[in-house]
VEXNUZA-113701 format. One record per residue (C-alpha): residue number from 1; residue in three letters; x, y, z. Coordinates in steps of 0.05 Angstrom, whole numbers, padded with zeros to 5 digits. Layout:
BEGIN
+------+------+--------+--------+--------+
: resi : resn :     px :     py :     pz :
+------+------+--------+--------+--------+
:  NUM :  ALA :      X :      Y :      Z :
...
+------+------+--------+--------+--------+
END
This chain:
BEGIN
+------+------+--------+--------+--------+
: resi : resn :     px :     py :     pz :
+------+------+--------+--------+--------+
:    1 :  UNK :  01710 :  02343 :  02288 :
:    2 :  UNK :  01641 :  02294 :  02282 :
:    3 :  UNK :  01645 :  02283 :  02210 :
:    4 :  UNK :  01580 :  02240 :  02206 :
:    5 :  UNK :  01548 :  02311 :  02214 :
:    6 :  UNK :  01586 :  02337 :  02149 :
:    7 :  UNK :  01572 :  02269 :  02108 :
:    8 :  UNK :  01509 :  02304 :  02077 :
:    9 :  UNK :  01546 :  02356 :  02049 :
:   10 :  UNK :  01600 :  02320 :  02023 :
:   11 :  UNK :  01570 :  02311 :  01947 :
:   12 :  UNK :  01546 :  02389 :  01934 :
:   13 :  UNK :  01616 :  02412 :  01969 :
:   14 :  UNK :  01650 :  02369 :  01922 :
:   15 :  UNK :  01616 :  02400 :  01860 :
:   16 :  UNK :  01627 :  02475 :  01892 :
:   17 :  UNK :  01704 :  02456 :  01903 :
:   18 :  UNK :  01714 :  02425 :  01838 :
:   19 :  UNK :  01688 :  02489 :  01797 :
:   20 :  UNK :  01731 :  02529 :  01846 :
:   21 :  UNK :  01789 :  02489 :  01831 :
:   22 :  UNK :  01777 :  02499 :  01754 :
:   23 :  UNK :  01804 :  02571 :  01752 :
:   24 :  UNK :  01870 :  02554 :  01807 :
:   25 :  UNK :  01937 :  02526 :  01780 :
:   26 :  UNK :  01951 :  02457 :  01785 :
:   27 :  UNK :  01982 :  02436 :  01852 :
:   28 :  UNK :  02038 :  02382 :  01848 :
:   29 :  UNK :  02042 :  02340 :  01911 :
:   30 :  UNK :  02018 :  02274 :  01941 :
:   31 :  UNK :  01967 :  02252 :  01993 :
:   32 :  UNK :  01974 :  02197 :  02054 :
:   33 :  UNK :  01905 :  02165 :  02067 :
:   34 :  UNK :  01903 :  02131 :  02138 :
:   35 :  UNK :  01855 :  02076 :  02157 :
:   36 :  UNK :  01839 :  02047 :  02225 :
:   37 :  UNK :  01804 :  01978 :  02236 :
:   38 :  UNK :  01773 :  01956 :  02168 :
:   39 :  UNK :  01724 :  01914 :  02191 :
:   40 :  UNK :  01696 :  01863 :  02137 :
:   41 :  UNK :  01631 :  01889 :  02123 :
:   42 :  UNK :  01671 :  01940 :  02098 :
:   43 :  UNK :  01717 :  01905 :  02054 :
:   44 :  UNK :  01677 :  01919 :  01985 :
:   45 :  UNK :  01674 :  01999 :  02003 :
:   46 :  UNK :  01747 :  01994 :  02015 :
:   47 :  UNK :  01760 :  01957 :  01959 :
:   48 :  UNK :  01715 :  02005 :  01911 :
:   49 :  UNK :  01760 :  02066 :  01942 :
:   50 :  UNK :  01834 :  02036 :  01929 :
:   51 :  UNK :  01808 :  02013 :  01863 :
:   52 :  UNK :  01784 :  02091 :  01850 :
:   53 :  UNK :  01852 :  02118 :  01879 :
:   54 :  UNK :  01891 :  02070 :  01840 :
:   55 :  UNK :  01858 :  02089 :  01771 :
:   56 :  UNK :  01849 :  02167 :  01780 :
:   57 :  UNK :  01910 :  02187 :  01828 :
:   58 :  UNK :  01958 :  02132 :  01823 :
:   59 :  UNK :  01985 :  02097 :  01891 :
:   60 :  UNK :  02054 :  02105 :  01922 :
:   61 :  UNK :  02091 :  02060 :  01965 :
:   62 :  UNK :  02130 :  02079 :  02032 :
:   63 :  UNK :  02190 :  02070 :  01987 :
:   64 :  UNK :  02169 :  02114 :  01932 :
:   65 :  UNK :  02154 :  02173 :  01991 :
:   66 :  UNK :  02224 :  02160 :  02012 :
:   67 :  UNK :  02252 :  02175 :  01943 :
:   68 :  UNK :  02213 :  02230 :  01931 :
:   69 :  UNK :  02232 :  02260 :  01998 :
:   70 :  UNK :  02308 :  02246 :  01975 :
:   71 :  UNK :  02300 :  02280 :  01906 :
:   72 :  UNK :  02315 :  02220 :  01873 :
:   73 :  UNK :  02242 :  02213 :  01843 :
:   74 :  UNK :  02203 :  02273 :  01824 :
:   75 :  UNK :  02125 :  02276 :  01817 :
:   76 :  UNK :  02115 :  02295 :  01739 :
:   77 :  UNK :  02038 :  02295 :  01728 :
:   78 :  UNK :  02003 :  02357 :  01760 :
:   79 :  UNK :  01934 :  02321 :  01737 :
:   80 :  UNK :  01940 :  02263 :  01784 :
:   81 :  UNK :  01956 :  02267 :  01863 :
:   82 :  UNK :  01980 :  02204 :  01883 :
:   83 :  UNK :  01970 :  02170 :  01948 :
:   84 :  UNK :  02003 :  02130 :  01998 :
:   85 :  UNK :  01958 :  02077 :  02044 :
:   86 :  UNK :  01966 :  02077 :  02115 :
:   87 :  UNK :  01939 :  02037 :  02175 :
:   88 :  UNK :  01942 :  02058 :  02246 :
:   89 :  UNK :  01939 :  02021 :  02314 :
:   90 :  UNK :  01953 :  01950 :  02287 :
:   91 :  UNK :  01887 :  01915 :  02284 :
:   92 :  UNK :  01877 :  01845 :  02258 :
:   93 :  UNK :  01833 :  01866 :  02206 :
:   94 :  UNK :  01882 :  01907 :  02176 :
:   95 :  UNK :  01925 :  01847 :  02165 :
:   96 :  UNK :  01871 :  01810 :  02133 :
:   97 :  UNK :  01856 :  01877 :  02077 :
:   98 :  UNK :  01928 :  01866 :  02061 :
:   99 :  UNK :  01914 :  01788 :  02046 :
:  100 :  UNK :  01853 :  01797 :  02011 :
:  101 :  UNK :  01855 :  01863 :  01971 :
:  102 :  UNK :  01924 :  01901 :  01974 :
:  103 :  UNK :  01973 :  01843 :  01957 :
:  104 :  UNK :  01940 :  01821 :  01895 :
:  105 :  UNK :  01940 :  01889 :  01867 :
:  106 :  UNK :  02013 :  01896 :  01879 :
:  107 :  UNK :  02003 :  01958 :  01936 :
:  108 :  UNK :  02055 :  01970 :  01992 :
:  109 :  UNK :  02024 :  02000 :  02054 :
:  110 :  UNK :  02047 :  02029 :  02115 :
:  111 :  UNK :  02026 :  01996 :  02179 :
:  112 :  UNK :  02038 :  02037 :  02255 :
:  113 :  UNK :  02031 :  01990 :  02310 :
:  114 :  UNK :  02040 :  01999 :  02391 :
:  115 :  UNK :  02080 :  01934 :  02402 :
:  116 :  UNK :  02063 :  01929 :  02477 :
:  117 :  UNK :  01989 :  01930 :  02466 :
:  118 :  UNK :  02001 :  01867 :  02412 :
:  119 :  UNK :  02032 :  01828 :  02472 :
:  120 :  UNK :  01963 :  01837 :  02516 :
:  121 :  UNK :  01935 :  01772 :  02514 :
:  122 :  UNK :  01880 :  01771 :  02467 :
:  123 :  UNK :  01814 :  01762 :  02521 :
:  124 :  UNK :  01833 :  01832 :  02544 :
:  125 :  UNK :  01847 :  01867 :  02486 :
:  126 :  UNK :  01787 :  01893 :  02472 :
:  127 :  UNK :  01785 :  01927 :  02545 :
:  128 :  UNK :  01850 :  01955 :  02533 :
:  129 :  UNK :  01835 :  01988 :  02465 :
:  130 :  UNK :  01766 :  02017 :  02503 :
:  131 :  UNK :  01808 :  02052 :  02547 :
:  132 :  UNK :  01874 :  02074 :  02507 :
:  133 :  UNK :  01857 :  02079 :  02443 :
:  134 :  UNK :  01777 :  02104 :  02445 :
:  135 :  UNK :  01785 :  02139 :  02506 :
:  136 :  UNK :  01724 :  02109 :  02542 :
:  137 :  UNK :  01684 :  02112 :  02476 :
:  138 :  UNK :  01637 :  02048 :  02456 :
:  139 :  UNK :  01673 :  02002 :  02410 :
:  140 :  UNK :  01653 :  01947 :  02379 :
:  141 :  UNK :  01670 :  01876 :  02423 :
:  142 :  UNK :  01711 :  01846 :  02368 :
:  143 :  UNK :  01761 :  01892 :  02362 :
:  144 :  UNK :  01828 :  01860 :  02369 :
:  145 :  UNK :  01907 :  01869 :  02348 :
:  146 :  UNK :  01944 :  01835 :  02298 :
:  147 :  UNK :  01999 :  01783 :  02325 :
:  148 :  UNK :  02072 :  01787 :  02309 :
:  149 :  UNK :  02064 :  01734 :  02259 :
:  150 :  UNK :  02014 :  01780 :  02223 :
:  151 :  UNK :  02072 :  01834 :  02225 :
:  152 :  UNK :  02125 :  01781 :  02203 :
:  153 :  UNK :  02077 :  01769 :  02141 :
:  154 :  UNK :  02064 :  01839 :  02128 :
:  155 :  UNK :  02141 :  01847 :  02124 :
:  156 :  UNK :  02152 :  01789 :  02074 :
:  157 :  UNK :  02096 :  01816 :  02025 :
:  158 :  UNK :  02133 :  01887 :  02023 :
:  159 :  UNK :  02094 :  01929 :  02069 :
:  160 :  UNK :  02130 :  01971 :  02125 :
:  161 :  UNK :  02124 :  01971 :  02194 :
:  162 :  UNK :  02125 :  02033 :  02233 :
:  163 :  UNK :  02115 :  02057 :  02305 :
:  164 :  UNK :  02050 :  02085 :  02341 :
:  165 :  UNK :  02094 :  02084 :  02407 :
:  166 :  UNK :  02093 :  02034 :  02448 :
:  167 :  UNK :  02025 :  02035 :  02482 :
:  168 :  UNK :  01982 :  02092 :  02448 :
:  169 :  UNK :  01993 :  02148 :  02500 :
:  170 :  UNK :  01983 :  02221 :  02480 :
:  171 :  UNK :  02041 :  02248 :  02476 :
:  172 :  UNK :  02025 :  02319 :  02497 :
:  173 :  UNK :  01997 :  02294 :  02563 :
:  174 :  UNK :  02053 :  02245 :  02593 :
:  175 :  UNK :  02115 :  02270 :  02634 :
:  176 :  UNK :  02177 :  02275 :  02590 :
:  177 :  UNK :  02210 :  02207 :  02613 :
:  178 :  UNK :  02152 :  02167 :  02597 :
:  179 :  UNK :  02140 :  02204 :  02535 :
:  180 :  UNK :  02215 :  02189 :  02508 :
:  181 :  UNK :  02205 :  02112 :  02530 :
:  182 :  UNK :  02142 :  02115 :  02489 :
:  183 :  UNK :  02181 :  02137 :  02419 :
:  184 :  UNK :  02240 :  02112 :  02429 :
:  185 :  UNK :  02228 :  02045 :  02459 :
:  186 :  UNK :  02180 :  02022 :  02411 :
:  187 :  UNK :  02227 :  02032 :  02353 :
:  188 :  UNK :  02280 :  01985 :  02395 :
:  189 :  UNK :  02228 :  01933 :  02406 :
:  190 :  UNK :  02203 :  01929 :  02333 :
:  191 :  UNK :  02272 :  01923 :  02305 :
:  192 :  UNK :  02289 :  01868 :  02359 :
:  193 :  UNK :  02226 :  01830 :  02346 :
:  194 :  UNK :  02226 :  01841 :  02273 :
:  195 :  UNK :  02298 :  01845 :  02253 :
:  196 :  UNK :  02292 :  01911 :  02219 :
:  197 :  UNK :  02308 :  01979 :  02229 :
:  198 :  UNK :  02246 :  02030 :  02234 :
:  199 :  UNK :  02243 :  02094 :  02195 :
:  200 :  UNK :  02173 :  02109 :  02205 :
:  201 :  UNK :  02133 :  02139 :  02261 :
:  202 :  UNK :  02056 :  02161 :  02271 :
:  203 :  UNK :  02039 :  02197 :  02329 :
:  204 :  UNK :  01971 :  02164 :  02365 :
:  205 :  UNK :  01909 :  02212 :  02356 :
:  206 :  UNK :  01945 :  02253 :  02303 :
:  207 :  UNK :  01912 :  02319 :  02316 :
:  208 :  UNK :  01950 :  02383 :  02337 :
:  209 :  UNK :  01935 :  02369 :  02414 :
:  210 :  UNK :  01967 :  02313 :  02414 :
:  211 :  UNK :  02042 :  02332 :  02397 :
:  212 :  UNK :  02088 :  02383 :  02421 :
:  213 :  UNK :  02155 :  02412 :  02404 :
:  214 :  UNK :  02191 :  02368 :  02462 :
:  215 :  UNK :  02163 :  02305 :  02430 :
:  216 :  UNK :  02182 :  02330 :  02361 :
:  217 :  UNK :  02252 :  02333 :  02387 :
:  218 :  UNK :  02254 :  02263 :  02415 :
:  219 :  UNK :  02217 :  02238 :  02349 :
:  220 :  UNK :  02274 :  02271 :  02307 :
:  221 :  UNK :  02327 :  02236 :  02344 :
:  222 :  UNK :  02305 :  02163 :  02325 :
:  223 :  UNK :  02259 :  02168 :  02261 :
:  224 :  UNK :  02262 :  02194 :  02182 :
:  225 :  UNK :  02190 :  02206 :  02177 :
:  226 :  UNK :  02139 :  02219 :  02222 :
:  227 :  UNK :  02058 :  02216 :  02201 :
:  228 :  UNK :  02004 :  02265 :  02230 :
:  229 :  UNK :  01928 :  02263 :  02229 :
:  230 :  UNK :  01916 :  02325 :  02196 :
:  231 :  UNK :  01900 :  02338 :  02126 :
:  232 :  UNK :  01934 :  02369 :  02070 :
:  233 :  UNK :  01981 :  02362 :  02010 :
:  234 :  UNK :  02054 :  02340 :  02019 :
:  235 :  UNK :  02092 :  02382 :  01968 :
:  236 :  UNK :  02167 :  02384 :  01953 :
:  237 :  UNK :  02210 :  02395 :  01986 :
:  238 :  UNK :  02176 :  02346 :  02030 :
:  239 :  UNK :  02174 :  02356 :  02110 :
:  240 :  UNK :  02192 :  02283 :  02125 :
:  241 :  UNK :  02167 :  02298 :  02200 :
:  242 :  UNK :  02103 :  02330 :  02183 :
:  243 :  UNK :  02073 :  02280 :  02130 :
:  244 :  UNK :  01995 :  02301 :  02130 :
:  245 :  UNK :  01947 :  02251 :  02123 :
:  246 :  UNK :  01873 :  02240 :  02103 :
:  247 :  UNK :  01833 :  02202 :  02155 :
:  248 :  UNK :  01781 :  02158 :  02112 :
:  249 :  UNK :  01728 :  02123 :  02135 :
:  250 :  UNK :  01715 :  02061 :  02089 :
:  251 :  UNK :  01633 :  02063 :  02110 :
:  252 :  UNK :  01632 :  02139 :  02099 :
:  253 :  UNK :  01587 :  02166 :  02030 :
:  254 :  UNK :  01634 :  02155 :  01967 :
:  255 :  UNK :  01631 :  02233 :  01949 :
:  256 :  UNK :  01658 :  02246 :  02020 :
:  257 :  UNK :  01719 :  02208 :  02006 :
:  258 :  UNK :  01721 :  02237 :  01936 :
:  259 :  UNK :  01723 :  02308 :  01967 :
:  260 :  UNK :  01777 :  02286 :  02016 :
:  261 :  UNK :  01821 :  02270 :  01961 :
:  262 :  UNK :  01811 :  02323 :  01921 :
:  263 :  UNK :  01835 :  02369 :  01981 :
:  264 :  UNK :  01758 :  02394 :  01994 :
:  265 :  UNK :  01772 :  02389 :  02075 :
:  266 :  UNK :  01847 :  02420 :  02076 :
:  267 :  UNK :  01821 :  02484 :  02097 :
:  268 :  UNK :  01791 :  02460 :  02161 :
:  269 :  UNK :  01866 :  02447 :  02185 :
:  270 :  UNK :  01908 :  02501 :  02156 :
:  271 :  UNK :  01922 :  02532 :  02222 :
:  272 :  UNK :  01937 :  02466 :  02252 :
:  273 :  UNK :  01987 :  02450 :  02204 :
:  274 :  UNK :  02026 :  02518 :  02206 :
:  275 :  UNK :  02029 :  02507 :  02278 :
:  276 :  UNK :  02058 :  02437 :  02268 :
:  277 :  UNK :  02108 :  02458 :  02209 :
:  278 :  UNK :  02141 :  02501 :  02263 :
:  279 :  UNK :  02158 :  02444 :  02312 :
:  280 :  UNK :  02174 :  02396 :  02253 :
:  281 :  UNK :  02228 :  02439 :  02215 :
+------+------+--------+--------+--------+
END
C-alpha cells in the first residue's frame, strides 16, 4: 500500500475513528511498532513520537512481552495500549537512535538483523540493500548496516537482538532447503557471534504474501516469538508466532502516526491476519 496517498486522510479519519470508538467497549492488549532506517533528519520526529507513546500509551520491553505471553504479567489499564519498539534490517542509523534517544529514556527495543548481510564490505552494502531489501526500488545512497560491535553494544544496553533471516529473502519465494537455512542458520550465527540464544524472529517484508505454512513450521522449531508486518492489537492469550506490528514512518504526519497507534488502520489487514493466525496456531 502506498501510504503516502493516505497521509492527508490521517487527521479526518482519526477524528471519525475516535468518535466511533467512544461507543465501543475498551480493548485490552498491546501494540508493536516497527521502524526501519531512521535517518538523522528524522530523529526529532522519531523522538516526538516516542515521547508521545511513552506518555499516552506506555512502552514495553521485549521481556515485558515475554512475561505477558507467559501469563506472569497482565495488562490492567484498558485506557492505555502500551507499545513495544522494534527495528528491522539492522541499519547503523537505528543503533545510533538507541544511543541518542532510547538509552537515555530507559527504553529497551528489539532489533531484527540479517547476519550474512552485515558481513558484506561496507562499500558494497548499498548495492545489496538496493537488490535484497528494496527489490530494485530507489533508495538513498548512504544506507549501510550496523557492525557486530554495534550489536554487542545494543545487547550491553539491554536491547534484544533477533533474527531477520540470514540474507533478507522472501521466504514464500525460495526453495525449502534454502528457506530452512535462512531461518535456522541465522539464529545459529547470531548465537555464535553474540554468545546468547535467539528467541525472536521477524520474517522479511512482513506481508501475508511473504510467509506461508511451511515457513511457519520451521520458525516454530527454533524460535519462541515471530513478528509480522501486519497491523493489529495483540491480545491475550498472546499468539507468540503471529505478533502483529504497526509499520511506522517517522517522517509521516503526526496525525497519521496517532491513527496507527489508535488502531484506525487495523481493518485494512483483518483478512490477512485471519489467514496468518491459521498458520501460526
